[in-house]
C-alpha positions, -999 to 999 in steps of 0.1 A, spaced: -194 -22 26 -197 -9 -5 -165 1 -25 -144 29 -22 -138 46 -61 -108 66 -67 -118 101 -66 -117 121 -96 -114 160 -82 -84 182 -85 -77 181 -48 -70 145 -40 -88 140 -6 -73 125 25 -94 106 52 -74 110 90 -88 87 112 -73 94 148 -97 93 181 -67 120 194 -83 160 189 -47 174 187 -34 148 161 -62 157 141 -60 196 141 -18 192 135 -22 166 105 -56 182 90 -39 216 95 -5 206 75 -16 188 49 -47 211 39 -13 240 37 -5 215 10 -33 219 -12 -55 182 2 -91 184 8 -92 165 41 -123 150 63 -117 132 97 -131 108 117 -123 99 155 -131 61 159 -132 33 137 -166 32 132 -170 66 121 -140 62 96 -162 28 82 -191 48 76 -172 77 61 -155 56 35 -195 41 29 -204 79 16 -174 92 -2 -144 88 -22 -107 88 -7 -74 95 -28 -58 82 7 -64 72 43 -43 78 71 -55 57 102 -40 53 136 -41 16 151 -52 25 181 -89 36 177 -124 33 199 -153 9 187 -136 -5 158 -96 -5 157 -74 3 132 -66 -36 121 -101 -44 114 -103 -11 98 -77 -18 72 -89 -51 67 -122 -40 56 -115 -14 36 -85 -34 20 -115 -61 13 -132 -34 -5 -109 -15 -24 -71 -6 -31 -72 29 -20 -36 38 -5 -34 35 33 -9 45 58 -11 37 93 0 56 123 11 36 152 26 49 191 40 11 195 73 -1 192 66 -40 188 78 -52 149 43 -75 154 21 -47 151 42 -33 116 44 -65 106 3 -71 103 -12 -36 94 11 -46 68 -3 -82 57 -40 -66 67 -33 -47 35 -13 -9 50 9 7 21 28 22 49 28 28 78 50 59 104 57 52 139 48 80 166 67 105 176 73 117 143 84 150 126 61 170 103 82 167 77 87 133 75 45 128 76 45 153 46 64 134 22 55 99 33 18 113 24 28 128 -11 55 101 -15 22 80 -16 -3 100 -33 24 105 -66 30 69 -68 -8 64 -67 -19 92 -92 15 83 -117 -4 47 -120 -40 60 -127 -26 80 -150 -4 54 -169 -17 51 -204 -33 17 -215 -20 -6 -241 7 -19 -219 9 -63 -229 0 -90 -203 24 -110 -191 17 -145 -194 43 -171 -176 29 -204 -171 1 -203 -148 3 -166 -141 -10 -143 -160 -4 -99 -155 -29 -79 -169 -7 -47 -162 -38 -23 -177 -61 -37 -151 -40 -42 -122 -49 -76 -121 -35 -112 -114 -46 -144 -125 -30 -178 -114 -40 -213 -130 -74 -199 -134 -80 -181 -102 -81 -144 -96 -60 -131 -68 -60 -105 -51 -30 -83 -46 -24 -50 -25 -15 -19 -40 19 -22 -30 21 -62 -41 10 -55 -74 36 -27 -76 63 -49 -63 53 -79 -87 48 -56 -118 84 -40 -114 103 -72 -112 82 -93 -136 87 -62 -159 121 -69 -157 126 -107 -150 159 -115 -144 172 -86 -133 179 -78 -93 164 -49 -77 177 -39 -37 154 -38 -13 158 5 -14 157 5 -47 124 -12 -49 110 10 -22 123 44 -46 102 22 -70 69 13 -55 65 47 -26 84 71 -50 115 76 -22 134 50 3 132 79 33 119 74 67 115 35 58 126 3 70 140 -19 37 122 -46 59 92 -36 49 98 -48 7 100 -84 30 69 -84 46 55 -75 9 76 -98 -5 68 -128 14 30 -121 12 35 -122 -28 46 -159 -22 20 -170 -3 -1 -163 -24 15 -173 -55 36 -195 -50 32 -235 -50 52 -238 -19 57 -206 -8 97 -217 7 109 -229 -19 100 -198 -45 99 -200 -83 84 -167 -94 94 -144 -65 134 -152 -69 156 -144 -33 196 -130 -45 208 -135 -12 227 -107 2 212 -86 -28 179 -83 -36 151 -96 -51 143 -110 -86 113 -122 -113 125 -157 -127 150 -154 -159 115 -165 -184 143 -171 -210 
């Protein structure tokens, strides 16, 4: 499928993918009142077609969709783009949340949820994404042994090979690597990456850390780059 470029319109453009008409109407109305340009899709195939045809700043994606389920939509979108994805799930099983995050979702909201929570989460994800795109270029790349992090291009290579990180994985790695040796709690990482820690399970950070280690570490079970400080949080190894 075609890549999903980040759009350059004044109003952030959001795709809402949900097969329930009542949910579509409720969420679309709330986001339009907040000034967003909202487009709807009612099944996974329609969502992929809309993404192929246009650029979005954020995708709100229900898991239980006809034709193509939310997991597969997430996988295909993430293979071509770093556009933020917020998953909606009515399931309570932790495995569903973890699988969504492993496939590259940036956040998830469990139904039922309040409109206040929904709007807060959407604003936080968009705010962080917009701040990232607006950052001034010129930050020196970090080279640490076989690992290189290009902050300007948001690129990571290890042992000469490119590593594809999701939006959230890169943000966590960059936050830690910019301050080697400094310990960050789960809550502080939530606030740095998502803009706040409200409504979020701190274990979300653990999932992204595990995925980072699987991509970067020689032995993910004995991490050298992204280290755990038991009972406190995480740090990037001190290079001194």
